[in-house]
C-alpha positions in Angstrom: 116.2 111.4 129.6 112.4 111.2 129.6 112.6 109.0 126.5 114.6 106.4 128.5 112.0 106.6 131.3 109.2 106.0 128.8 111.0 102.9 127.4 111.4 101.5 130.9 107.7 102.1 131.6 106.5 100.6 128.4 108.7 97.5 128.6 107.4 96.9 132.2 103.9 96.4 130.8 105.0 93.8 128.3 105.7 90.2 129.1 107.1 87.5 126.8 105.4 84.1 126.3 106.5 80.9 124.7 103.8 79.6 122.4 103.3 75.9 121.9 100.9 73.6 120.2 98.7 70.9 121.7 96.5 69.2 119.0 95.0 72.0 116.9 95.2 74.7 119.6 98.0 77.2 120.4 98.9 77.7 124.1 101.4 80.0 125.8 103.2 80.2 129.1 105.4 82.8 130.7 108.9 82.5 129.1 110.5 83.2 132.5 109.4 79.8 133.7 111.2 78.0 130.8 114.5 76.3 131.8 115.1 74.6 128.4 113.5 72.9 125.5 114.5 69.3 124.6 113.4 66.4 122.6 111.3 63.6 124.2 113.2 60.8 125.8 111.9 57.7 127.5 111.2 58.2 131.2 111.2 55.9 134.2 107.6 55.0 134.9 106.1 55.6 138.4 103.8 52.9 139.8 100.1 54.0 140.1 100.8 57.4 138.6 98.0 58.9 136.5 98.4 58.3 132.7 99.3 61.9 132.0 102.4 61.6 134.3 104.8 59.8 131.9 107.4 59.2 134.6 110.7 60.9 135.7 114.0 61.6 134.1 117.4 62.5 135.5 118.3 66.0 134.2 121.9 66.6 135.3 121.3 65.2 138.7 117.7 66.5 139.2 114.9 64.0 139.2 112.3 65.7 137.0 108.6 64.6 136.6 107.3 64.6 133.0 103.7 65.5 132.4 102.0 65.1 129.0 99.7 68.1 128.7 98.1 66.4 125.6 96.8 63.7 127.9 96.1 65.9 130.8 93.9 68.3 128.7 92.4 65.5 126.7 93.7 66.8 123.4 94.4 64.4 120.5 96.2 61.2 120.5 99.8 61.6 121.8 102.6 60.3 119.6 106.2 60.0 120.9 108.8 60.3 118.2 111.8 62.4 117.3 109.6 65.5 116.8 107.9 65.3 120.3 109.0 68.2 122.5 109.5 68.6 126.3 109.6 72.0 127.8 111.6 72.0 131.1 110.1 74.5 133.6 111.3 76.1 136.8 108.3 75.8 139.2 109.2 77.3 142.6 112.5 75.6 143.5 111.7 72.5 141.5 111.9 71.5 137.8 109.1 69.8 135.9 108.8 68.9 132.2 105.7 69.2 130.0 105.3 67.2 126.8 103.8 69.2 123.9 103.3 68.7 120.1 105.5 71.6 119.0 107.0 74.9 120.2 106.0 77.8 118.0 107.4 81.2 118.9 108.1 83.8 121.6 105.5 86.6 121.6 105.3 89.8 123.6 101.9 90.7 125.1 100.9 93.5 127.3 98.2 93.4 129.9 95.6 95.0 127.6 96.2 92.2 125.1 95.4 89.4 127.6 91.7 88.9 128.2 90.4 87.1 131.3 89.3 83.5 130.7 85.6 83.0 130.3 83.5 81.7 133.2 82.3 78.2 132.6 80.8 77.6 136.0 81.5 74.1 137.4 81.7 72.5 134.0 85.3 73.6 133.4 88.0 74.6 135.9 89.6 77.8 134.6 92.0 78.3 137.5 94.9 77.0 135.3 94.1 79.6 132.6 95.7 83.1 132.9 93.7 84.4 129.9 93.3 84.5 126.2 95.1 86.6 123.6 94.9 87.1 119.9 98.2 86.6 118.0 98.3 86.9 114.2 94.6 86.5 113.9 94.2 83.4 116.0 93.4 82.7 119.7 96.2 81.8 122.1 95.3 80.2 125.4 97.7 81.5 128.1 98.3 78.8 130.8 99.1 79.7 134.4 101.8 77.0 134.4 102.9 77.6 138.0 99.3 77.0 139.2 98.9 73.9 137.0 102.2 72.2 137.9 102.1 73.0 141.6 98.4 72.0 141.9 97.2 69.3 144.3 95.5 67.7 141.4 98.8 66.8 139.7 100.4 66.0 143.0 103.9 66.4 141.6 105.4 68.3 144.5 104.8 68.1 148.2 103.5 71.1 150.2 107.0 72.2 151.3 108.2 73.1 147.8 
């Protein structure tokens, strides 16, 4: 019986993250936020929206804003083709989509494996970073996707969420 308790305790310390690629870097987000992964489809443009907000799509009756993280983070030249991926996310009670170059893998990390983001002062806003981790000898940037998508900066959702 103590073995079962040990397994429950050790699994509680581990979280799963979906890794994805933007440019040459690997990022990750909490897998519990992922609703589905789909191919990119043209979206309806929104007037006066920032360039990183590609527009909205109708996802089974829900109007979903689509954010291109490649443009938002200033990473590479975005290309939209049959290989472009959109990760649909549950953010609070709403759904949002993020455009990425590729989806890589699901990795399990514990708290000890996630290091806090470095302090850059005012030159870089690290509030959207949960931390950094090393997976298979390379650095993975863990994004606090709830903080990013619900931020006033993106302005996707109103305050009542």
